[in-house]
C-alpha positions as CSV (number, residue, x, y, z in Angstrom):
1,M,0.0,0.0,0.0
2,A,1.3,3.4,-0.9
3,A,2.5,5.7,1.9
4,G,-0.3,8.0,3.1
5,S,-3.1,5.8,2.0
6,T,-5.5,4.2,4.5
7,A,-6.3,0.6,4.5
8,T,-9.9,-0.5,4.1
9,K,-11.4,-3.2,6.4
10,Q,-11.2,-5.6,3.4
11,D,-7.5,-5.1,3.0
12,S,-6.6,-5.6,6.7
13,E,-6.8,-8.6,9.0
14,P,-10.2,-9.0,10.7
15,L,-10.4,-7.8,14.3
16,V,-12.2,-10.9,15.3
17,V,-12.2,-14.3,13.6
18,L,-15.5,-15.7,14.8
19,E,-14.4,-19.3,14.7
20,E,-11.5,-18.5,17.0
21,F,-13.4,-16.2,19.4
22,L,-13.7,-18.0,22.8
23,P,-17.2,-16.9,23.7
24,Y,-18.4,-18.1,20.3
25,R,-16.6,-21.4,20.6
26,L,-18.0,-22.0,24.1
27,N,-21.5,-21.2,22.8
28,V,-21.2,-23.6,19.9
29,L,-20.0,-26.4,22.3
30,A,-22.9,-25.6,24.7
31,G,-25.4,-25.5,21.8
32,L,-24.3,-28.8,20.3
33,T,-24.3,-30.4,23.7
34,S,-27.7,-29.0,24.5
35,S,-29.0,-30.3,21.2
36,A,-27.8,-33.8,22.0
37,L,-29.4,-33.7,25.4
38,A,-32.6,-32.2,24.1
39,Q,-33.1,-35.4,22.1
40,I,-33.5,-37.1,25.4
41,Y,-35.5,-34.7,27.6
42,A,-37.3,-32.6,25.0
43,E,-38.4,-35.4,22.6
44,R,-39.2,-38.1,25.1
45,F,-40.5,-36.0,28.0
46,G,-41.4,-32.6,26.5
47,L,-39.1,-30.7,28.7
48,S,-37.4,-27.4,27.9
49,I,-33.8,-26.8,28.9
50,P,-34.9,-24.6,31.9
51,A,-37.5,-27.2,32.9
52,W,-34.8,-29.9,32.8
53,R,-32.5,-27.8,34.9
54,V,-35.2,-27.4,37.5
55,I,-35.9,-31.1,37.6
56,V,-32.2,-32.0,37.9
57,T,-31.8,-29.4,40.7
58,L,-34.8,-30.8,42.6
59,G,-33.6,-34.4,41.9
60,Q,-30.3,-33.5,43.4
61,Y,-31.4,-31.4,46.4
62,E,-34.9,-32.7,47.1
63,H,-36.3,-29.2,47.5
64,R,-35.2,-25.7,46.7
65,T,-36.7,-22.3,46.3
66,A,-37.0,-20.7,42.8
67,R,-34.5,-18.2,43.9
68,D,-32.0,-20.9,44.7
69,M,-32.2,-22.1,41.1
70,A,-31.6,-18.7,39.6
71,P,-28.0,-17.7,40.6
72,P,-26.6,-14.7,38.7
73,G,-25.6,-15.6,35.1
74,V,-27.0,-19.1,35.2
75,M,-30.8,-18.9,34.8
76,H,-32.8,-15.7,34.9
77,K,-35.5,-15.7,37.6
78,S,-38.2,-15.2,35.0
79,T,-37.0,-18.2,33.1
80,V,-37.1,-20.3,36.3
81,S,-40.5,-18.9,37.1
82,R,-41.9,-20.0,33.7
83,A,-40.3,-23.4,34.0
84,V,-41.7,-23.9,37.5
85,A,-45.2,-22.9,36.4
86,A,-45.1,-25.3,33.4
87,L,-43.8,-28.2,35.5
88,E,-46.4,-27.5,38.2
89,K,-49.1,-27.5,35.6
90,R,-47.9,-30.9,34.4
91,G,-47.9,-32.2,37.9
92,L,-44.2,-32.8,38.0
93,I,-43.4,-30.5,40.9
94,V,-45.3,-29.2,43.9
95,R,-45.0,-26.0,46.0
96,R,-44.8,-26.2,49.8
97,P,-44.7,-23.3,52.3
98,N,-41.2,-22.4,53.5
99,L,-41.5,-22.3,57.2
100,D,-38.2,-20.4,57.5
101,D,-39.3,-17.6,55.2
102,R,-43.0,-17.2,54.5
103,R,-42.3,-15.0,51.4
104,E,-40.9,-18.1,49.6
105,E,-42.1,-21.5,48.7
106,L,-40.2,-24.7,48.6
107,L,-40.4,-26.7,45.3
108,A,-40.2,-30.5,45.2
109,L,-40.6,-33.2,42.6
110,T,-43.8,-35.2,42.6
111,P,-43.5,-39.0,42.2
112,E,-44.0,-38.5,38.4
113,G,-41.3,-35.8,38.3
114,R,-38.9,-38.0,40.2
115,A,-39.6,-40.8,37.8
116,I,-38.7,-38.5,34.9
117,Y,-35.5,-37.5,36.7
118,E,-34.5,-41.1,37.3
119,A,-35.3,-42.1,33.7
120,V,-33.4,-39.2,32.1
121,A,-30.5,-38.6,34.4
122,P,-28.6,-41.8,33.4
123,E,-29.1,-41.0,29.7
124,A,-27.9,-37.4,30.2
125,L,-24.8,-38.7,32.1
126,A,-24.1,-41.1,29.2
127,V,-24.2,-38.2,26.7
128,A,-21.7,-36.3,29.0
129,E,-19.5,-39.4,29.2
130,S,-19.6,-39.8,25.4
131,L,-18.5,-36.2,25.0
132,L,-15.7,-36.6,27.5
133,S,-14.6,-39.9,26.0
134,V,-12.3,-38.2,23.5
135,L,-10.2,-36.8,26.4
136,T,-7.6,-38.5,28.6
137,P,-8.2,-38.6,32.3
138,Q,-5.5,-35.8,32.7
139,E,-7.3,-33.7,30.0
140,R,-10.6,-34.2,31.8
141,D,-9.0,-32.9,35.0
142,T,-7.4,-30.0,33.2
143,L,-10.7,-29.2,31.4
144,S,-12.6,-29.2,34.7
145,T,-10.0,-26.8,36.3
146,L,-10.1,-24.5,33.3
147,I,-13.9,-24.4,33.2
148,D,-13.9,-23.5,36.9
149,K,-11.4,-20.7,36.4
150,L,-13.2,-19.3,33.3
151,T,-16.6,-19.5,35.0
152,G,-15.2,-17.6,38.1
153,R,-13.8,-14.9,35.8
154,A,-16.9,-14.7,33.7
155,R,-19.0,-14.2,36.9
156,V,-16.8,-11.2,37.7
157,L,-17.2,-9.8,34.2
158,A,-20.9,-10.5,33.6
159,P,-23.7,-8.2,34.5
160,R,-25.8,-9.3,37.5
161,D,-29.0,-10.1,35.7
162,V,-28.0,-12.0,32.6
163,E,-30.3,-14.4,30.8
164,E,-28.7,-17.8,30.1
165,G,-27.6,-18.6,26.6
166,E,-26.8,-15.1,25.4
167,G,-23.5,-14.0,24.0
C-alpha cells in the first residue's frame, strides 16, 4: 500500500475471527451439547432446557426455592418462574410453604417428576461421558479446572441479571 493511503477493512486482517473467538466457541459447544441432550429430555418428556435444569436441581437437592435455582448468570429468575409454572401445571413439581421464610415456597418433585428425573439422568450422564470420552483422564481434570477458572472470571465480568444462553 502506498504511503499515506489508508487501509480498508477488506485489506486488513479482521479484528475478530468468529471461529477463533472463545465466547463463540463455548456457545457452539454448549449449543451442540444441549441439542444432544434435548433429544432425550425434549423429545421423550417434552421438557425445555430450563425445565430440565429445575428437575435436575430438585432431583439433586430434594427441595429448593425458585431463587436458589436462579443464581446470577445461570438462569434468569423469570426463566425459572416460567419453567416452574409449566412443571407444576404438568404435575411434575409441587410447592410447599417455606417455614423459615413465609415469602418463599419450597419446590419439590412429585413422584411423576422423580420418575422422569430417574429415567433421564442416566441417559444425560451417558451423553456427557460420550462427549468426554475423547479426552484422557488428565485432559478431563485440566478441562474441569479450566472451566472452573473461566466460570469464576466470567461471573466477575458478567452483569448481575444475565439471561442464560446469550452472547
